[in-house]
C-alpha distance (Angstrom), angle and dihedral (degrees) to the residues before:
residue distance angle dihedral
V1 . . .
T2 3.78 . .
K3 3.75 114.5 .
S4 3.79 115.6 -127.6
I5 3.78 123.3 -151.8
R6 3.80 98.2 175.7
P7 2.90 136.6 155.3
H8 3.77 98.6 54.2
P9 3.80 123.7 169.7
G10 3.77 114.6 -112.0
G11 3.77 125.8 -15.8
Y12 3.78 147.9 -124.0
I13 3.80 138.9 -70.9
V14 3.80 120.3 -162.5
D15 3.78 123.4 -153.1
A16 3.80 129.9 -145.3
R17 3.81 93.5 -89.4
G18 3.80 97.1 46.9
A19 3.81 101.6 -97.4
V20 3.81 111.3 144.9
S21 3.81 118.2 -143.1
K22 3.79 124.3 -170.6
Y23 3.77 126.5 -132.0
G24 3.79 121.4 -160.7
V25 3.78 136.4 -141.6
G26 3.78 121.9 -152.5
G27 3.77 91.1 -0.5
N28 3.82 92.9 -58.3
L29 3.80 127.7 113.3
P30 3.82 130.6 -153.7
S31 3.79 122.7 -117.1
D32 3.79 120.7 -78.3
A33 3.80 122.6 -84.1
I34 3.81 107.6 -123.3
G35 3.79 127.0 -159.7
A36 3.79 98.6 11.5
P37 3.82 113.8 159.2
S38 3.78 122.0 -100.3
F39 3.80 123.7 -152.1
S40 3.80 133.2 -179.4
Y41 3.81 93.5 -137.2
D42 3.83 142.1 46.3
I43 3.82 103.2 -79.8
I44 3.83 111.4 119.5
R45 3.82 117.6 95.8
G46 3.80 108.2 174.8
I47 3.79 151.1 -4.3
A48 3.81 133.9 -141.3
I49 3.80 132.7 -175.8
L50 3.81 124.1 -143.5
P51 3.84 113.9 -109.7
E52 3.82 91.1 -111.6
G53 3.81 91.0 51.8
T54 3.81 97.3 -126.3
G55 3.78 96.9 119.8
G56 3.74 145.0 -35.5
Y57 3.78 148.9 -163.4
E58 3.76 140.2 -95.4
V59 3.80 118.5 -147.6
D60 3.78 123.2 -145.8
A61 3.81 127.8 -145.9
F62 3.83 92.2 -93.5
G63 3.82 96.8 48.3
G64 3.81 99.9 -95.0
L65 3.82 112.6 148.2
H66 3.81 119.1 -144.9
P67 3.83 118.8 -165.9
F68 3.79 128.3 -144.1
K69 3.80 135.9 175.1
I70 3.81 129.4 -123.7
G71 3.77 111.3 -139.4
S72 3.80 124.2 5.4
T73 3.82 96.3 -95.1
S74 3.80 98.6 50.3
P75 3.82 121.8 110.0
Q76 3.79 121.5 -108.2
P77 3.83 110.3 -93.0
P78 3.81 115.0 -101.9
A79 3.79 122.6 -89.6
V80 3.80 115.0 -92.1
T81 3.81 121.7 -130.1
G82 3.78 136.5 -178.5
G83 3.78 100.0 19.3
P84 3.80 126.1 138.4
Y85 3.79 123.7 -93.5
W86 3.80 125.2 -173.2
L87 3.80 105.1 -179.8
G88 3.79 110.8 -151.9
W89 3.81 95.2 7.8
N90 3.80 112.8 107.7
I91 3.81 95.6 -151.1
V92 3.83 108.0 117.6
R93 3.81 116.0 104.0
G94 3.80 108.0 170.4
V95 3.79 151.9 -8.0
A96 3.81 134.4 -142.0
L97 3.81 132.6 -176.3
S98 3.80 125.1 -138.4
P99 3.81 128.5 -139.5
Q100 3.82 84.3 -135.9
G101 3.82 88.5 65.5
G102 3.75 129.9 -93.1
G103 3.75 120.5 32.5
Y104 3.78 148.7 -144.3
V105 3.79 138.2 -78.8
L106 3.81 114.9 -148.6
D107 3.80 122.6 -146.0
G108 3.79 125.2 -153.8
F109 3.82 93.5 -101.4
G110 3.82 92.4 55.6
G111 3.80 97.5 -97.5
T112 3.82 114.3 150.1
H113 3.81 118.1 -149.3
P114 3.84 119.7 -167.7
F115 3.81 124.5 -140.1
G116 3.78 132.5 -176.8
F117 3.78 139.3 -143.3
G118 3.80 115.9 -112.0
A119 3.81 112.9 -48.2
A120 3.81 93.5 -16.9
A121 3.78 119.3 110.7
P122 3.80 117.1 -106.4
P123 3.81 118.8 -106.2
P124 3.82 119.3 -91.0
R125 3.79 118.2 -75.0
P126 3.84 113.0 -101.0
A127 3.79 120.6 -113.0
G128 3.79 136.7 -161.1
G129 3.78 96.3 29.9
P130 3.79 129.2 129.6
Y131 3.79 124.1 -81.5
W132 3.80 123.9 -172.2
Y133 3.81 103.4 -176.2
G134 3.80 110.0 -154.0
F135 3.82 92.6 4.3
D136 3.80 112.5 102.6
I137 3.81 99.1 -152.0
A138 3.85 107.6 116.5
R139 3.82 109.3 107.5
G140 3.80 111.5 169.8
I141 3.80 146.3 5.8
A142 3.81 134.4 -151.9
I143 3.83 131.6 -176.4
N144 3.81 122.8 -147.6
P145 3.84 119.7 -117.0
A146 3.82 92.6 -101.9
G147 3.80 93.4 51.7
T148 3.82 90.5 -127.0
G149 3.79 98.7 115.2
G150 3.74 146.2 -22.9
Y151 3.78 149.8 177.8
I152 3.79 140.6 -82.3
V153 3.80 116.4 -157.9
D154 3.78 122.6 -152.1
G155 3.78 125.7 -142.2
Y156 3.80 92.5 -94.4
G157 3.81 94.7 53.6
G158 3.79 99.2 -97.5
P159 3.84 112.3 145.5
H160 3.82 119.1 -146.5
Q161 3.81 123.6 -165.6
F162 3.80 128.7 -135.2
R163 3.80 134.1 176.9
I164 3.81 131.0 -135.8
G165 3.80 123.6 -144.7
S166 3.79 110.9 -37.4
G167 3.79 93.1 -18.5
A168 3.79 122.2 127.3
T169 3.78 121.0 -111.1
P170 3.82 107.3 -89.8
V171 3.79 122.7 -114.8
K172 3.79 112.8 -86.8
P173 3.83 112.2 -107.4
Q174 3.79 117.8 -111.8
D175 3.79 139.9 -159.9
G176 3.79 95.6 23.1
P177 3.80 127.1 133.8
Y178 3.81 123.0 -85.2
W179 3.80 125.4 -171.3
Y180 3.79 104.9 -178.5
G181 3.78 112.0 -151.2
W182 3.80 94.5 9.7
D183 3.79 111.9 103.3
I184 3.81 96.0 -153.4
V185 3.84 107.3 121.2
R186 3.82 114.2 102.0
G187 3.79 107.2 175.7
I188 3.81 151.2 -3.0
T189 3.80 133.2 -145.7
L190 3.80 137.1 173.5
A191 3.79 117.5 -127.1
P192 3.84 112.3 -126.1
G193 3.78 113.8 -117.4
S194 3.80 94.6 14.9
G195 3.78 137.4 90.3
G196 3.77 95.1 -118.7
G197 3.75 147.5 26.1
Y198 3.77 149.1 -150.9
L199 3.79 140.8 -83.2
V200 3.79 121.5 -155.6
D201 3.78 123.9 -149.8
G202 3.78 125.8 -149.1
F203 3.80 91.9 -95.1
G204 3.82 92.3 55.4
G205 3.80 96.0 -101.8
V206 3.81 112.4 150.4
H207 3.83 118.7 -143.6
L208 3.81 127.5 -167.9
F209 3.81 130.3 -132.2
K210 3.80 134.6 171.2
T211 3.82 132.7 -137.0
T212 3.80 117.1 169.1
G213 3.78 98.8 -2.7
S214 3.76 141.2 2.7
K215 3.75 126.4 -29.3
P216 3.80 113.5 -89.0
P217 3.80 118.3 -107.9
A218 3.77 116.4 -75.8
P219 3.80 115.3 -105.8
S220 3.78 113.5 -98.1
S221 3.80 94.6 -155.2
G222 3.77 141.1 6.0
P223 3.80 145.1 127.5
Y224 3.79 124.1 -60.0
W225 3.79 121.8 -175.4
A226 3.83 105.3 173.9
P227 2.98 126.0 -171.6
L228 3.82 88.6 23.7
D229 3.80 116.7 87.8
R230 3.79 91.8 -140.4
A231 3.83 110.0 131.5
R232 3.81 116.3 93.5
G233 3.80 106.5 173.0
I234 3.79 148.5 -3.4
S235 3.79 133.5 -148.0
T236 3.80 139.6 171.1
């Protein structure tokens, strides 16, 4: 039986070297991330939390996935199989996990690459999403709670929908930030139990958007590294 620690207040922001910082909601913080990797150079490109909230993964620039636990009593996340790996090519820009099991690695052109857990098959390949061949502008990916679709965010803050399997195309996000021409966005996540989510900029600033309902609550605490472009991903 897999232990579940959801819901947890707030979420996590990962920096370029793998350090995981917490951000709070309503004055409350989530549990600590334990066992996350630590590097001496800019190599991490995203973070994703398992649907049950017991742990997650960081993804590096080549596609390597690095597990960590949330809370000291949680189990180690399952082994990942079948994902992409481009040794020496700094092309990965994000990672998202699916409630169907497994998840997706995002490349800089907008390509989505499924992976599985253990012997289980990976989730279905997304369809209908953006693809900018030769243009490294994709910056983050998020999957909806049903696993039927999701969003890719570009470096300016523009969200782009995709569907999974027979799922319908998700509602386009609204009222989020957009900085045309400024490649500053580093990740996207959906807030559990709300009709919206968050974008993170390179400084660690968290920005709200809505989809099917109201915007989620604004974070009450979190890291901020301006003028350093240090944040690389966000997850709830």
